[in-house]
Each structure stands twice: as C-alpha cells, then as structure tokens.
VOBAVEX-867100 format. One record per residue (C-alpha): residue number from 0; residue in three letters; z, x, y. Coordinates in Angstrom, 1 decimal. Each point is the difference from the previous one (the first is absolute). Example, Ala and Ser with C-alpha at 12.3 -4.5 7.8 and 13.67 -1.06 7.14 Angstrom:
% residues 2
<0, 'ALA', <7.8, 12.3, -4.5>>
<1, 'SER', <-0.7, 1.4, 3.4>>
***
This chain:
% residues 154
<0, 'MET', <-43.1, -5.2, 1.4>>
<1, 'TYR', <3.6, 0.8, -0.5>>
<2, 'GLY', <1.9, 2.2, 2.4>>
<3, 'ILE', <2.3, 2.8, -1.1>>
<4, 'PHE', <3.5, -0.5, 1.0>>
<5, 'LYS', <2.6, 2.7, 0.3>>
<6, 'HIS', <3.2, -1.2, -1.7>>
<7, 'GLU', <3.3, 1.8, 0.4>>
<8, 'ILE', <1.4, 1.1, -3.4>>
<9, 'MET', <3.1, -1.9, -0.8>>
<10, 'ALA', <3.1, 2.1, 0.7>>
<11, 'THR', <3.6, 0.3, -1.1>>
<12, 'ILE', <2.6, 0.1, 2.7>>
<13, 'ILE', <3.7, 0.5, 0.1>>
<14, 'THR', <1.8, -2.1, 2.7>>
<15, 'GLY', <3.5, 1.0, 1.1>>
<16, 'LEU', <2.5, -1.9, 2.2>>
<17, 'PHE', <2.3, 2.1, 2.2>>
<18, 'ASN', <2.9, -0.9, 2.3>>
<19, 'SER', <-1.4, 0.8, 3.4>>
<20, 'GLN', <-3.2, 0.4, 1.9>>
<21, 'SER', <1.4, 3.2, 1.5>>
<22, 'GLN', <-0.7, 1.7, -3.4>>
<23, 'SER', <-3.7, -0.4, 0.4>>
<24, 'LYS', <-0.7, 3.5, 1.5>>
<25, 'LYS', <2.0, 1.9, -2.6>>
<26, 'ILE', <-1.6, -2.0, -2.9>>
<27, 'SER', <-3.5, 0.7, 1.4>>
<28, 'GLU', <0.8, 3.7, 0.3>>
<29, 'ASP', <1.4, 0.2, -3.5>>
<30, 'LEU', <-3.0, -1.8, -1.4>>
<31, 'GLU', <-2.4, 2.4, 1.7>>
<32, 'HIS', <2.0, 3.0, -1.1>>
<33, 'ALA', <-0.3, -1.4, -3.6>>
<34, 'GLY', <-3.8, 0.0, 0.4>>
<35, 'PHE', <-0.8, -3.5, 1.0>>
<36, 'PRO', <-2.5, -0.3, 2.9>>
<37, 'ASP', <0.8, -2.7, 2.6>>
<38, 'SER', <-2.9, -2.0, -1.4>>
<39, 'ASP', <1.9, -0.4, -3.3>>
<40, 'TYR', <3.1, -1.7, 1.4>>
<41, 'ILE', <0.9, -2.9, 2.2>>
<42, 'VAL', <3.2, -0.3, 2.1>>
<43, 'TYR', <0.6, -3.6, 1.1>>
<44, 'LEU', <1.5, 0.2, 3.5>>
<45, 'HIS', <0.7, -2.9, 2.3>>
<46, 'THR', <0.5, 0.2, 3.8>>
<47, 'GLU', <1.9, -3.2, 0.4>>
<48, 'PRO', <3.0, -1.3, -1.9>>
<49, 'ILE', <-0.9, -2.1, -3.0>>
<50, 'HIS', <1.8, -3.4, 0.0>>
<51, 'GLU', <-0.8, -1.2, -3.4>>
<52, 'GLU', <2.3, -1.0, -2.8>>
<53, 'LYS', <-0.8, 2.0, -3.1>>
<54, 'THR', <-0.8, -2.4, -2.9>>
<55, 'SER', <2.3, 0.0, -3.0>>
<56, 'ILE', <-2.9, 1.4, -2.2>>
<57, 'TRP', <-0.4, 2.9, 2.4>>
<58, 'ARG', <3.7, 0.6, 0.0>>
<59, 'SER', <0.3, -0.3, -3.8>>
<60, 'PHE', <-2.9, 2.4, -0.4>>
<61, 'PHE', <1.9, 2.5, 2.1>>
<62, 'LYS', <3.2, -0.6, -1.9>>
<63, 'ASN', <1.7, -2.1, 2.8>>
<64, 'GLU', <0.8, 3.1, 2.0>>
<65, 'PRO', <2.5, -1.1, 2.8>>
<66, 'THR', <-1.2, 2.9, 2.1>>
<67, 'LEU', <-3.5, -1.4, 0.6>>
<68, 'GLU', <-0.5, -0.6, 3.7>>
<69, 'ASP', <-2.9, -0.7, 2.3>>
<70, 'ASP', <-0.2, 3.8, 0.5>>
<71, 'SER', <-0.8, 0.7, -3.6>>
<72, 'LEU', <-3.1, 2.1, -0.7>>
<73, 'ALA', <-2.7, -0.3, -2.7>>
<74, 'VAL', <-2.3, 2.8, -1.1>>
<75, 'SER', <-2.9, -0.2, -2.4>>
<76, 'VAL', <-1.6, 3.1, -1.6>>
<77, 'LYS', <-3.2, 0.2, -2.0>>
<78, 'VAL', <0.5, 2.0, -3.3>>
<79, 'ASN', <-2.6, 1.0, -2.6>>
<80, 'GLU', <1.8, 2.0, -2.6>>
<81, 'GLN', <3.5, 0.4, -1.5>>
<82, 'GLN', <0.6, 3.2, 2.1>>
<83, 'SER', <-0.6, -1.9, 3.2>>
<84, 'ILE', <2.3, -2.9, -1.2>>
<85, 'GLU', <2.8, 2.6, -0.6>>
<86, 'LYS', <-0.5, 1.5, 3.5>>
<87, 'VAL', <0.3, -3.4, 1.6>>
<88, 'ASN', <3.0, -0.9, -2.0>>
<89, 'HIS', <1.6, 3.3, 1.2>>
<90, 'VAL', <-0.8, -0.6, 3.7>>
<91, 'PHE', <1.2, -3.6, -0.2>>
<92, 'ALA', <3.3, 1.1, -1.7>>
<93, 'GLU', <0.5, 2.7, 2.5>>
<94, 'ASN', <-0.2, -2.6, 2.8>>
<95, 'ALA', <2.4, -2.5, -1.7>>
<96, 'VAL', <-2.5, -2.6, -1.1>>
<97, 'ILE', <1.6, -3.4, -0.5>>
<98, 'HIS', <-2.6, -1.2, -2.5>>
<99, 'GLN', <-3.5, 1.0, -1.0>>
<100, 'ASN', <-2.8, -1.6, -2.0>>
<101, 'LEU', <-3.1, 1.2, -1.8>>
<102, 'ILE', <-2.9, -2.4, 0.7>>
<103, 'GLU', <-3.2, 0.6, -1.9>>
<104, 'ASN', <-3.6, -1.2, 0.5>>
<105, 'ILE', <0.2, -0.6, 3.7>>
<106, 'GLU', <-2.6, 1.0, 2.6>>
<107, 'PHE', <1.8, 2.4, 2.4>>
<108, 'LYS', <-1.6, -1.7, 3.0>>
<109, 'ASP', <1.8, -3.2, -1.0>>
<110, 'ALA', <3.3, 1.8, -0.1>>
<111, 'GLU', <-0.3, 0.5, 3.7>>
<112, 'SER', <1.4, -3.5, 0.5>>
<113, 'LEU', <3.8, -0.1, -0.6>>
<114, 'ASP', <-0.4, -3.8, -0.5>>
<115, 'TYR', <-2.4, 0.7, -2.9>>
<116, 'ILE', <2.5, 2.4, -1.6>>
<117, 'LYS', <2.7, -2.7, 0.4>>
<118, 'LYS', <-2.3, -2.5, -1.8>>
<119, 'ILE', <-0.5, 2.4, -2.9>>
<120, 'VAL', <3.8, 0.6, -0.2>>
<121, 'ALA', <0.7, -3.8, 0.0>>
<122, 'LEU', <-2.6, -0.6, -2.7>>
<123, 'ARG', <1.4, 2.8, -2.1>>
<124, 'ALA', <3.5, -1.3, 0.4>>
<125, 'ARG', <-1.1, -3.5, -1.1>>
<126, 'SER', <-1.9, 1.3, -3.0>>
<127, 'GLU', <3.1, 2.0, -1.1>>
<128, 'ILE', <2.0, -3.2, 0.2>>
<129, 'TYR', <-2.6, -2.0, -2.1>>
<130, 'SER', <-0.4, 2.7, -2.6>>
<131, 'SER', <3.8, 0.4, -0.7>>
<132, 'PRO', <0.8, -0.1, -3.7>>
<133, 'GLU', <1.3, -3.3, -1.4>>
<134, 'VAL', <3.8, -0.2, 0.0>>
<135, 'LYS', <1.4, -1.0, -3.3>>
<136, 'HIS', <3.4, -1.7, -0.3>>
<137, 'HIS', <2.3, 0.3, -3.0>>
<138, 'ASP', <1.1, -3.0, -1.9>>
<139, 'PRO', <3.6, -0.8, 1.1>>
<140, 'HIS', <1.0, -0.3, -3.7>>
<141, 'SER', <-0.9, 3.5, -1.0>>
<142, 'GLY', <2.2, 3.0, 0.4>>
<143, 'MET', <3.7, 0.1, 0.4>>
<144, 'THR', <2.0, -3.2, -0.2>>
<145, 'SER', <3.5, -1.0, 0.8>>
<146, 'GLU', <0.9, 0.4, -3.7>>
<147, 'VAL', <0.1, 3.8, 0.2>>
<148, 'ASP', <3.5, 1.3, -0.3>>
<149, 'PHE', <0.7, 3.2, 1.9>>
<150, 'SER', <3.6, 0.3, -1.1>>
<151, 'LYS', <1.2, 3.0, -2.2>>
<152, 'ASP', <1.1, -0.6, -3.5>>
<153, 'GLU', <3.6, 1.2, -0.5>>
***
C-alpha cells in the first residue's frame, strides 16, 4: 500500500542583498509591519566572518558591486500574489537593497540554505549567458566608405 506524503507547495521568493548584517533587525521589523509573519521570511545571519572569495558569477549577478563585503546580508521572503511582491519591493527599497531576485518554483524549506540560494543564482546567471541573442556583425563593405565627400559646394 502506498503512503500519503505531505509535499510543500512550491513557492515564489524574493531574495535581496543588503550592505550590512546590522540592517537585519530593521528589515525584519519592516517585513512584519508589511504583514509578513516571521515564518514567511529568512534572514541569513552569520556569527563568524566569512573568508570566501565571491565567484565571478555571483559578483556579475549582483552587478559587480564594489561595496560587497563579508558583512553583507541576504534576506528571502515568500510571496504569493502581486500585492505581496509590491510590499517586499517597497521594504527592500526602503532598506537600500543592492540587488534582488525573484525565484519561482522553489520549496521554501530549501531556501533556508544560503548555499542553495547561491547555487540557484549561479545557475540562473549561466543560463542568461547561454541564452543571449546571437550577435550579428555588419559586412565591412556596407555603409559609408572613404569616397563620401563632406565638403560644401561653393
């Protein structure tokens, strides 16, 4: 006989990157004032300094921000409708988000791992590179040539 398994419904999250871990309390308060219970957002805090070099894909995804430091803060919020997306966008903007991403079809419990979020970000960055439109070059013999005379007739 088959058992019945409880599966979490896939969620949509917005992940934001902020300058400093010191912003965590204010961002949490702002999210709760906007109507998000603490079970709908994750603040990724670390207690020890992180001594990892950010990969070029991670940096390119976050627009090569020179202000990124080991003290940076990431926050993920589960959203379920356009209104909640707008609320998160507002809270993030009010707290000077460096960059944010909308990630769809993710189990919220998997988002508890910042390493998992980083993998999603890296995969998305790679897919954006591979799906770039083809660049077309013009034939060097088309267009203006050196035979064009720009002098005025007198």
